[in-house]
C-alpha positions as CSV (number, residue, x, y, z in Angstrom):
1,M,135.3,99.9,95.9
2,T,134.8,103.7,96.0
3,A,135.0,105.6,99.3
4,T,131.2,105.6,99.7
5,Q,129.0,102.8,98.4
6,S,125.3,103.4,97.7
7,L,122.8,100.7,98.5
8,T,119.3,99.8,97.6
9,V,117.4,97.6,100.0
10,L,114.6,95.6,98.4
11,G,112.3,94.5,101.3
12,A,113.5,97.1,103.8
13,T,110.9,96.5,106.5
14,G,111.6,92.8,106.9
15,S,114.2,91.4,109.4
16,I,117.0,91.2,106.8
17,G,116.2,94.7,105.5
18,R,116.3,96.2,109.1
19,S,119.5,94.3,109.9
20,T,121.1,95.7,106.7
21,L,120.2,99.2,107.7
22,D,121.6,98.7,111.1
23,V,125.0,97.8,109.5
24,V,124.7,100.8,107.2
25,A,124.1,103.1,110.2
26,R,127.3,101.8,111.9
27,H,129.4,102.9,108.9
28,P,128.1,106.3,107.6
29,D,131.4,107.1,106.1
30,R,131.3,103.9,104.0
31,Y,127.6,103.5,102.9
32,R,124.6,105.6,102.0
33,V,121.1,104.5,101.2
34,H,119.9,105.1,97.7
35,A,116.5,103.4,97.7
36,L,114.2,101.5,100.2
37,T,111.2,99.4,99.2
38,A,108.4,97.7,101.0
39,H,105.2,96.0,100.0
40,A,102.4,97.1,102.3
41,R,104.1,98.2,105.6
42,V,103.9,101.8,104.6
43,D,104.1,103.3,108.1
44,E,107.3,101.3,108.9
45,L,108.8,102.3,105.6
46,A,108.1,105.9,106.4
47,E,110.0,105.6,109.7
48,L,113.0,104.0,107.9
49,C,112.9,106.8,105.3
50,L,113.0,109.5,107.9
51,R,115.9,107.8,109.6
52,H,118.0,106.8,106.6
53,R,117.0,109.5,104.0
54,P,117.0,107.5,100.8
55,R,116.6,109.3,97.5
56,V,113.8,106.9,96.4
57,A,111.1,104.9,98.2
58,V,108.9,102.3,96.5
59,V,105.7,100.6,97.7
60,A,103.2,98.2,96.1
61,D,100.4,100.4,94.9
62,A,99.2,104.0,94.4
63,A,97.2,104.1,97.6
64,G,100.3,103.1,99.6
65,A,102.4,105.7,97.7
66,G,99.9,108.4,98.5
67,R,100.0,107.6,102.2
68,L,103.8,107.4,102.2
69,R,104.0,110.9,100.6
70,D,101.7,112.2,103.3
71,L,103.8,110.7,106.0
72,L,107.0,112.1,104.5
73,A,105.7,115.5,103.6
74,A,106.8,117.4,106.7
75,G,110.2,115.8,107.4
76,A,111.4,114.3,104.1
77,G,109.3,115.6,101.2
78,D,112.3,115.5,98.9
79,I,112.2,111.7,98.8
80,E,110.8,110.5,95.5
81,V,108.0,108.0,96.1
82,R,107.1,105.5,93.5
83,H,104.9,102.3,93.3
84,G,104.4,99.1,91.4
85,P,106.4,96.2,90.1
86,G,107.9,98.3,87.3
87,A,109.3,100.9,89.8
88,L,110.6,98.0,91.9
89,A,112.6,96.6,89.0
90,E,113.8,100.1,88.0
91,V,115.3,101.0,91.4
92,A,116.9,97.5,91.5
93,A,118.7,98.4,88.2
94,D,119.3,102.1,88.9
95,P,122.8,103.1,88.0
96,A,122.9,105.3,91.1
97,A,123.1,102.2,93.4
98,D,126.4,100.3,93.7
99,M,124.8,97.3,95.4
100,V,121.4,95.8,96.0
101,M,120.2,93.9,99.0
102,A,117.6,91.4,97.6
103,A,115.6,90.7,100.7
104,I,112.0,90.4,99.4
105,V,110.5,87.2,100.6
106,G,109.1,84.6,98.1
107,A,108.6,84.6,94.4
108,A,107.8,88.3,94.4
109,G,111.6,88.9,94.7
110,L,112.5,87.1,91.4
111,L,112.0,89.9,88.9
112,P,113.6,92.8,90.8
113,T,116.5,90.6,91.8
114,L,117.0,89.5,88.2
115,A,116.8,93.2,87.2
116,A,119.7,94.0,89.6
117,V,121.7,91.1,88.2
118,R,121.1,92.2,84.6
119,A,122.3,95.7,85.6
120,G,125.6,94.2,86.7
121,K,125.2,95.1,90.4
122,R,126.8,93.7,93.4
123,V,123.8,91.7,94.5
124,L,123.5,90.6,98.1
125,L,121.1,87.6,97.8
126,A,118.8,87.0,100.7
127,N,115.9,86.0,98.4
128,K,116.6,82.3,97.9
129,E,113.4,81.9,95.8
130,A,115.0,83.7,92.9
131,L,117.5,80.9,92.5
132,V,115.1,78.1,93.4
133,M,112.7,79.2,90.7
134,S,115.2,80.2,87.9
135,G,118.6,78.7,88.9
136,A,120.1,78.1,85.4
137,L,118.7,81.3,83.9
138,F,119.6,83.4,86.9
139,M,123.2,82.1,87.1
140,Q,123.6,82.6,83.3
141,A,122.5,86.2,83.8
142,V,125.1,86.7,86.5
143,R,127.9,85.5,84.2
144,E,126.6,87.4,81.1
145,H,126.2,90.8,82.8
146,G,129.2,90.6,85.1
147,A,127.2,90.9,88.3
148,T,128.8,90.0,91.7
149,L,126.5,87.6,93.6
150,L,127.1,87.3,97.3
151,P,125.0,85.0,99.5
152,I,123.3,86.4,102.6
153,D,121.6,83.3,104.0
154,S,123.8,82.4,106.9
155,E,124.4,78.9,105.6
156,H,125.4,79.9,102.1
157,N,127.5,82.8,103.4
158,A,129.3,80.3,105.7
159,I,130.0,78.0,102.8
160,F,131.2,80.9,100.7
161,Q,133.7,81.8,103.5
162,C,134.9,78.2,103.8
163,L,135.5,77.6,100.0
164,P,138.8,78.3,98.2
165,A,138.9,81.7,96.5
166,D,138.8,80.1,93.0
167,H,135.8,77.8,93.7
168,A,134.0,79.2,90.7
169,S,136.4,77.1,88.5
170,G,134.9,74.0,90.0
171,L,134.5,72.3,93.4
172,A,136.6,69.3,92.5
173,R,139.5,71.4,91.3
174,G,139.5,73.0,94.7
175,G,139.5,69.6,96.5
176,V,135.9,70.0,97.8
177,E,134.1,66.8,98.5
178,K,130.9,68.0,100.1
179,L,129.0,71.1,101.2
180,V,127.3,70.6,104.6
181,L,124.3,72.8,105.3
182,T,123.3,73.0,109.0
183,A,119.7,73.3,110.1
184,S,118.5,74.3,113.6
185,G,115.7,71.8,113.3
186,G,113.1,74.4,114.1
187,P,110.8,74.5,117.2
188,F,109.4,71.0,116.7
189,R,112.7,69.1,116.2
190,E,111.8,66.7,119.1
191,W,108.0,66.6,118.6
192,T,106.4,63.3,117.8
193,A,104.3,62.8,114.6
194,E,101.2,62.9,116.8
195,Q,102.3,66.2,118.4
196,L,102.9,67.8,115.1
197,R,99.2,67.4,114.2
198,T,98.4,70.0,116.9
199,V,100.9,72.7,115.8
200,T,99.4,76.2,115.7
201,P,100.6,79.2,113.7
202,A,101.6,81.0,116.9
203,Q,103.9,78.0,117.8
204,A,105.4,77.7,114.4
205,V,106.5,81.3,114.0
206,K,108.5,81.2,117.3
207,H,112.0,80.1,116.1
208,P,114.3,79.0,118.9
209,N,117.4,80.7,117.6
210,W,116.7,83.3,114.9
211,S,114.5,86.3,114.6
212,M,112.8,85.9,111.2
213,G,109.5,86.7,109.4
214,R,106.4,84.6,109.7
215,K,106.7,82.8,106.4
216,I,110.4,81.9,106.8
217,S,109.8,80.8,110.4
218,V,107.1,78.3,109.2
219,D,109.5,77.1,106.5
220,S,112.1,76.5,109.1
221,A,109.6,74.5,111.2
222,T,108.8,72.2,108.3
223,L,112.4,72.1,107.1
224,M,111.3,73.4,103.7
225,N,113.6,76.4,104.3
226,K,116.5,73.9,104.3
227,G,115.0,72.3,101.2
228,L,115.0,75.6,99.4
229,E,118.5,76.3,100.7
230,F,119.6,72.9,99.4
231,I,118.4,73.9,95.9
232,E,120.0,77.3,96.2
233,A,123.4,75.8,97.2
234,C,123.4,73.6,94.2
235,W,123.1,76.7,91.9
236,L,125.3,79.1,93.9
237,F,128.2,76.7,94.1
238,D,127.7,74.6,90.9
239,A,127.3,71.5,93.1
240,R,125.6,68.3,92.2
241,P,122.7,67.3,94.6
242,E,124.7,64.5,96.0
243,Q,127.5,66.9,97.0
244,V,125.2,68.8,99.4
245,E,124.4,67.3,102.8
246,V,122.0,68.6,105.5
247,L,122.7,68.1,109.2
248,V,120.5,69.3,112.1
249,H,122.6,71.4,114.5
250,P,120.2,72.8,117.2
251,Q,122.6,75.4,118.6
252,S,123.0,77.3,115.3
253,V,126.6,78.2,116.1
254,I,128.2,76.4,113.2
255,H,126.4,77.9,110.2
256,S,127.7,75.5,107.6
257,M,130.8,73.5,106.7
258,V,132.8,72.4,103.7
259,R,134.4,68.9,103.6
260,Y,137.6,68.4,101.6
261,V,139.0,65.3,100.0
262,D,141.9,65.2,102.4
263,G,139.6,64.8,105.4
264,S,139.6,68.5,106.4
265,V,136.3,70.1,107.4
266,L,136.2,73.9,107.5
267,A,133.4,75.5,109.4
268,Q,132.2,79.1,110.0
269,L,131.0,79.8,113.5
270,G,129.2,82.8,115.0
271,N,126.3,84.0,117.1
272,P,123.0,83.6,115.3
273,D,122.7,87.2,114.1
274,M,122.1,88.0,110.4
275,R,124.2,91.2,110.7
276,T,127.3,89.0,110.4
277,P,126.7,87.6,106.9
278,I,125.2,91.0,105.8
279,A,128.4,92.9,106.9
280,H,130.6,90.2,105.3
281,A,128.9,90.6,101.9
282,M,128.6,94.3,102.1
283,A,132.3,94.8,102.7
284,W,133.7,91.7,100.9
285,P,136.6,91.1,100.4
286,A,137.3,93.4,103.4
287,R,135.8,93.0,106.9
288,I,133.9,95.5,109.0
289,P,132.3,95.5,112.4
290,A,128.7,94.3,112.3
291,G,127.6,95.1,115.8
292,V,127.5,91.4,116.8
293,D,128.8,90.1,120.1
294,A,131.9,87.9,119.9
295,L,131.2,84.2,120.2
296,D,132.2,83.1,123.6
297,L,133.6,79.6,122.9
298,A,134.3,78.9,126.6
299,A,130.7,79.6,127.5
300,M,129.1,77.5,124.8
301,S,127.1,74.4,125.5
302,P,128.2,71.2,123.7
303,L,127.5,71.2,120.0
304,A,125.2,68.5,118.7
305,F,124.5,67.1,115.2
306,E,121.9,64.7,113.9
307,R,120.4,63.7,110.6
308,P,117.0,65.1,109.7
309,D,114.0,62.8,110.1
310,P,112.5,62.4,106.6
311,D,109.3,60.8,108.0
312,R,108.3,63.7,110.4
313,F,109.7,66.4,108.1
314,P,109.2,65.3,104.4
315,C,109.6,68.8,102.9
316,L,113.4,68.3,102.6
317,R,112.8,65.1,100.6
318,L,110.3,67.0,98.3
319,A,112.9,69.7,97.7
320,R,115.5,67.1,96.7
321,E,113.1,65.4,94.4
322,A,112.3,68.7,92.7
323,M,116.0,69.5,92.2
324,H,116.6,66.0,90.7
325,A,113.6,66.5,88.4
326,G,115.0,69.9,87.3
327,G,113.4,72.3,84.9
328,T,110.3,74.0,86.3
329,A,109.9,71.5,89.2
330,P,111.6,73.7,91.8
331,A,109.5,76.7,90.8
332,A,106.3,74.6,91.2
333,L,107.6,73.4,94.6
334,N,108.2,76.9,95.8
335,A,104.8,78.2,94.6
336,A,102.9,75.3,96.2
337,N,104.8,75.9,99.5
338,E,104.0,79.6,99.5
339,V,100.2,78.8,99.1
340,A,100.4,76.1,101.7
341,V,102.2,78.3,104.3
342,E,99.8,81.2,103.7
343,A,96.9,78.8,104.2
344,F,98.4,77.4,107.4
345,L,99.0,80.9,108.8
346,A,95.4,81.8,108.0
347,G,94.1,78.7,109.8
348,R,92.9,77.0,106.5
349,L,95.4,74.1,106.6
350,S,97.0,72.0,109.3
351,F,100.8,72.0,109.8
352,V,101.2,68.4,108.8
353,A,99.1,69.0,105.6
354,I,101.7,71.5,104.3
355,P,103.9,68.8,102.7
356,V,100.9,66.8,101.7
357,L,99.6,69.7,99.6
358,I,103.0,70.3,98.1
359,D,103.4,66.7,97.2
360,R,100.0,66.5,95.5
361,V,100.7,69.6,93.4
362,M,104.0,68.3,92.3
363,S,102.5,64.9,91.3
364,E,99.9,66.7,89.1
365,M,102.3,68.9,87.2
366,S,104.5,68.0,84.3
367,V,108.1,69.4,84.2
368,S,109.2,71.7,81.4
369,A,112.6,73.1,80.6
370,A,113.2,76.3,82.6
371,D,115.1,78.2,79.9
372,E,112.6,81.0,79.5
373,L,111.4,83.4,82.2
374,A,107.8,83.1,80.9
375,T,107.9,79.3,81.3
376,I,109.0,79.6,84.9
377,L,106.4,82.2,85.7
378,A,103.7,80.1,84.0
379,A,104.7,77.0,86.1
380,D,104.6,79.2,89.2
381,Q,101.1,80.3,88.5
382,E,99.9,76.8,87.5
383,A,101.2,75.5,90.8
384,R,99.4,78.2,92.8
385,T,96.2,77.5,91.0
386,R,96.4,73.8,91.6
387,A,97.3,74.3,95.3
388,E,94.3,76.6,95.8
389,R,92.0,74.1,94.2
390,L,93.4,71.2,96.4
391,L,93.2,73.2,99.6
392,A,89.5,72.4,100.1
393,S,90.2,68.6,100.2
394,L,92.8,69.0,102.9
395,A,91.2,71.6,105.2
């Protein structure tokens, strides 16, 4: 690593983006910001640009770009403002950036994240959907272009820290028996099936342990977030589905574990603060302060574990089925879930109907080989179209 590393943050106004910039600000001698991007939160992006002074800023459309230029004119008029998907992919691949934080939520993050991989970047992967949608193609691109892929999701980062250094040569060779993903269980872990029928969007976005965006918070409440992380773990660590286990751990202190054939279980612990995995990936293989309070082991409440309930939270089962089906099935799963969550947040779909809609979409679609990006994107669009059509029957 050079003395100063330049960083592009895709999705700068989200919780991961802001946490990344907090870590950057703590180490001005080590990191500088090359580019910041956002979709529609232009005012927030302007504030971040004034604070961190990137060379480039990217927003979704021309109207947003015009507003951003106006907001920056007085204090940071030298920042280049661009817009559109093409500009997003270009800043992700820009040779001026050493590393890219891929923190755009949802399928929208696939193409720019893939552009960063194909440019051989150090990619800090917080966009799990990129791997869910295009796992085999994505990992092949990582190998072919010499990119360094480091996981940011707290669970995958924890597993990465607990695996042997040469785990890329095969889990079995390193004596790994199972990867154990922990899940908080979300805000409705103890709710009955009848209570779940009354869940409101306001209740679903209030995660008990983590500060996250609205979409991810709903995914956590349905356990779909863990389902997507299950698929991501299979691709990240070249694990078979049966090698990945999910356990509910309400305290969110143990972020995940690795079980070895000799009976050892290695776990990574820490306070629930995303700055820890972000700082780990930014500095890897070194370590830097992240601004996170030390974990007070003596003050901790007892740690509990339980198996997820597949009847009350069927999204985890749907994700496993999609991974077993392979091909374009995970991309369809993700697309149907995005439509369902958006409809729930808009008051068009009940909480318990989210997995019902996803299941119906999956049952209607055929599975194709996911060896071409165009095929993956076509499956994504087909699943969205079917989900929108089915919404009316479930409202």
